[in-house]
C-alpha positions in Angstrom: 15.5 10.8 4.0 12.4 10.7 6.3 15.0 11.6 9.3 16.2 14.5 6.9 12.6 15.8 6.5 11.8 15.6 9.8 14.7 17.8 10.8 13.7 20.3 8.1 10.0 20.6 9.3 10.3 19.9 12.9 13.8 20.8 13.9 14.6 17.4 15.4 15.8 13.8 14.4 13.0 11.9 16.4 9.5 12.9 17.2 9.8 15.1 20.2 6.1 14.4 21.5 6.0 10.8 21.0 4.6 8.4 23.6 4.2 4.9 24.2 0.7 4.9 22.8 2.2 6.4 19.5 5.0 3.7 19.5 2.5 0.8 19.8 -0.1 1.6 17.2 2.5 2.8 14.9 5.0 0.2 15.4 2.2 -2.6 15.2 1.0 -0.8 11.8 4.4 -0.9 10.5 4.9 -4.6 11.3 1.8 -5.7 9.9 1.2 -3.5 7.2 4.8 -3.6 6.1 6.9 -6.4 7.2 3.9 -8.9 6.9 1.5 -7.5 4.3 4.1 -6.3 1.9 6.2 -9.3 2.2 2.7 -11.4 1.2 2.1 -9.1 -1.5 5.4 -9.6 -3.2 5.2 -13.4 -2.7 2.0 -13.3 -4.5 3.6 -11.3 -7.5 6.2 -14.1 -7.9 3.4 -17.1 -7.7 0.2 -15.3 -9.5 1.7 -12.5 -11.4 1.1 -8.6 -11.0 -2.4 -8.9 -12.8 -4.2 -11.1 -10.1 -2.2 -9.8 -7.1 -3.3 -6.0 -8.2 -6.7 -7.4 -8.2 -6.5 -8.9 -4.9 -5.3 -5.6 -3.8 -8.4 -4.1 -4.7 -9.8 -5.8 -1.6 -7.7 -3.4 0.5 -10.7 -0.4 0.6 -13.3 -3.2 1.5 -11.2 -4.6 4.2 -10.5 -1.0 5.4 -14.0 -0.1 5.0 -15.4 -3.1 7.1 -12.8 -3.0 10.1 -13.2 0.9 10.4 -17.1 0.5 10.9 -16.4 -2.3 13.5 -13.8 -0.8 15.6 -13.4 3.1 14.9 -17.3 3.4 14.4 -16.7 5.5 11.1 -20.0 6.0 9.3 -19.6 5.6 5.5 -22.7 6.9 3.3 -24.6 4.9 0.9 -23.5 7.2 -2.0 -19.9 6.8 -0.6 -20.3 2.9 -0.8 -21.7 3.2 -4.3 -18.6 5.5 -5.5 -16.1 3.1 -3.9 -17.9 0.0 -5.9 -17.8 2.2 -9.0 -13.9 3.0 -8.5 -13.4 -0.9 -7.8 -15.2 -2.1 -10.9 -13.0 0.1 -13.1 -9.9 -1.1 -11.5 -11.2 -4.8 -11.7 -12.1 -4.2 -15.2 -8.8 -2.8 -16.2 -6.8 -5.4 -14.6 -9.0 -8.2 -16.2 -8.6 -6.9 -19.6 -4.9 -7.6 -19.5 -3.7 -11.2 -21.0 -2.1 -13.5 -18.3 0.0 -16.0 -20.1 1.6 -17.5 -17.3 0.9 -20.9 -16.2 0.8 -22.0 -12.6 0.5 -25.2 -10.7 -2.3 -25.7 -8.4 -0.7 -25.3 -5.5 1.1 -22.0 -6.4 -1.9 -20.7 -7.6 -3.8 -21.2 -4.5 -0.8 -20.1 -2.5 -0.5 -16.9 -4.4 -4.0 -16.1 -3.9 -3.9 -16.3 -0.2 -1.0 -14.3 0.1 -2.7 -11.8 -2.2 -5.7 -11.8 0.1 -3.4 -11.7 3.2 -1.5 -8.6 1.7 -4.5 -6.7 1.2 -5.8 -7.3 4.6 -2.3 -6.4 5.9 -2.4 -3.2 4.6 -5.9 -2.6 5.6 -5.0 -3.3 9.1 -1.9 -1.2 8.9 -4.4 1.6 7.9 -6.6 1.3 10.8 -3.9 1.0 13.2 -2.1 4.3 11.8 -5.3 5.9 12.0 -5.5 5.3 15.8 -2.0 6.5 16.1 -2.7 9.4 14.2 -5.5 10.7 16.9 -5.1 14.1 18.5 -3.3 15.5 15.2 0.2 13.6 15.6 2.3 14.2 12.7 2.1 11.7 9.7 5.8 11.8 9.1 6.8 11.2 12.7 4.2 8.3 12.3 5.9 6.9 9.0 9.5 7.1 10.8 8.1 4.9 13.3 6.2 2.6 11.3 9.5 1.9 9.0 11.7 1.7 12.1 9.9 -1.1 13.5 9.3 -2.8 10.1 12.9 -2.4 8.9 13.6 -4.0 12.7 11.3 -6.9 12.2 12.6 -7.6 8.9 16.5 -7.2 9.6 15.6 -9.7 12.8 13.7 -12.2 10.3 16.9 -11.9 8.0 19.4 -12.6 10.6 17.2 -15.6 12.0 17.5 -17.0 8.2 21.5 -16.4 8.3 20.9 -14.2 5.2 22.8 -10.9 6.4 25.7 -11.4 4.3 23.6 -12.4 1.2 21.8 -9.1 1.6 24.8 -7.3 1.4 26.4 -8.6 -1.3 23.2 -8.4 -3.6 23.9 -4.5 -3.1 26.9 -4.7 -4.9 24.2 -4.9 -8.2 24.5 -1.0 -9.1 21.7 -1.2 -11.4 19.4 -3.1 -9.1 20.6 -0.8 -6.2 19.9 2.5 -7.8 16.4 1.2 -8.6 15.7 0.0 -5.3 16.6 3.5 -3.9 14.3 5.3 -6.2 11.4 3.2 -5.3 12.2 3.6 -1.6 11.9 7.7 -2.4 8.9 7.2 -4.2 7.3 4.5 -2.1 8.0 4.4 1.9 9.1 8.1 1.8 6.9 10.3 -0.2 3.8 7.7 -0.9 3.4 6.3 2.6 4.0 9.8 4.1 1.0 11.1 1.9 -1.0 7.9 2.6 -0.9 8.7 6.5 -1.9 12.5 5.6 -4.9 11.0 3.7 -5.8 8.6 6.6 -5.5 11.4 9.0 -7.9 13.3 7.3 -10.3 11.3 5.4 -12.1 8.1 6.2 -10.1 4.9 6.0 -12.5 3.1 3.4 -12.2 6.5 1.1 -8.4 6.8 1.6 -7.5 3.1 1.0 -9.8 3.0 -2.2 -7.9 6.2 -3.4 -4.8 4.3 -2.8 -6.1 1.6 -4.7 -5.7 3.3 -7.7 -1.8 2.6 -8.9 -3.2 0.1 -11.6 -4.8 3.3 -13.3 -1.6 5.3 -12.5 0.4 2.7 -14.6 -1.8 2.9 -17.7 0.2 5.9 -19.1 3.5 5.1 -17.6 3.2 1.7 -19.3 2.3 3.3 -22.6 5.1 5.8 -22.3 7.9 3.7 -20.9 7.2 0.1 -21.6 5.4 1.1 -25.1 2.6 -1.1 -24.1 -0.3 -1.0 -26.4 -3.3 0.4 -24.4 -6.9 -1.2 -25.4 -10.1 0.5 -25.4 -11.3 -1.5 -22.4 -8.0 -0.3 -20.5 -9.2 3.4 -21.5 -12.9 2.8 -20.6 -11.8 1.4 -17.3 -9.8 4.4 -16.2 -12.6 6.6 -16.9 -15.0 4.7 -14.8 -12.4 4.5 -11.9 -11.7 8.2 -12.3 -15.4 8.9 -12.4 -15.8 6.8 -9.1 -13.3 8.9 -7.5 -14.9 12.1 -8.3 -18.2 10.9 -7.0 -16.9 10.1 -3.7 -16.0 13.9 -3.1 -18.6 15.3 -5.2 -21.6 13.7 -3.4 
């Protein structure tokens, strides 16, 4: 899909103006953000569940802001910082309002926390590295292709090292799971990551990563509609707070 979109928009399968500079930054971004960061996040989902995992992913804008300030010399106004805090407060309140009845051993719990923090740090570093690659108005779509190529290559090499290539292909025989996975690939790595790079290209990393920390908020109406979950007053209030925080980022 990425290659097809690139052909339609730019007329070439691969970026025509790509240099070693772009390969380095986007490749490193893909490996750290996708191969490592997402792997740690998915592991956290298994060990501590989605509630705590998504709470820890709220650290992405904090990590992103600190790293961008240290290495990209980005300036974040005090009002932006306050708006980001408001957004995070709303997100955290929504997440903490959900009951977590799962029981975890102490070892699994701590490992899950570490994986969640590592996943957040990996995504933040991935955004910063992408920001470097997007300098001089390099195409976000082209950058996304490079990121996913390097990330996929590393994952397949690791799978080969584990001797699980055949097992991976056998699991594709589950038609329902494969269709669901393809849908996730369409809206995640294709549309979502492409737009996230556009956001990073035209906005400060801290602000862009804050907006990308909103999935728990977007899941509220989807959960009510698809999974028939009961939405509490705390969830609604937390959503309103997060939306106000997002508005403050742009209006102040």
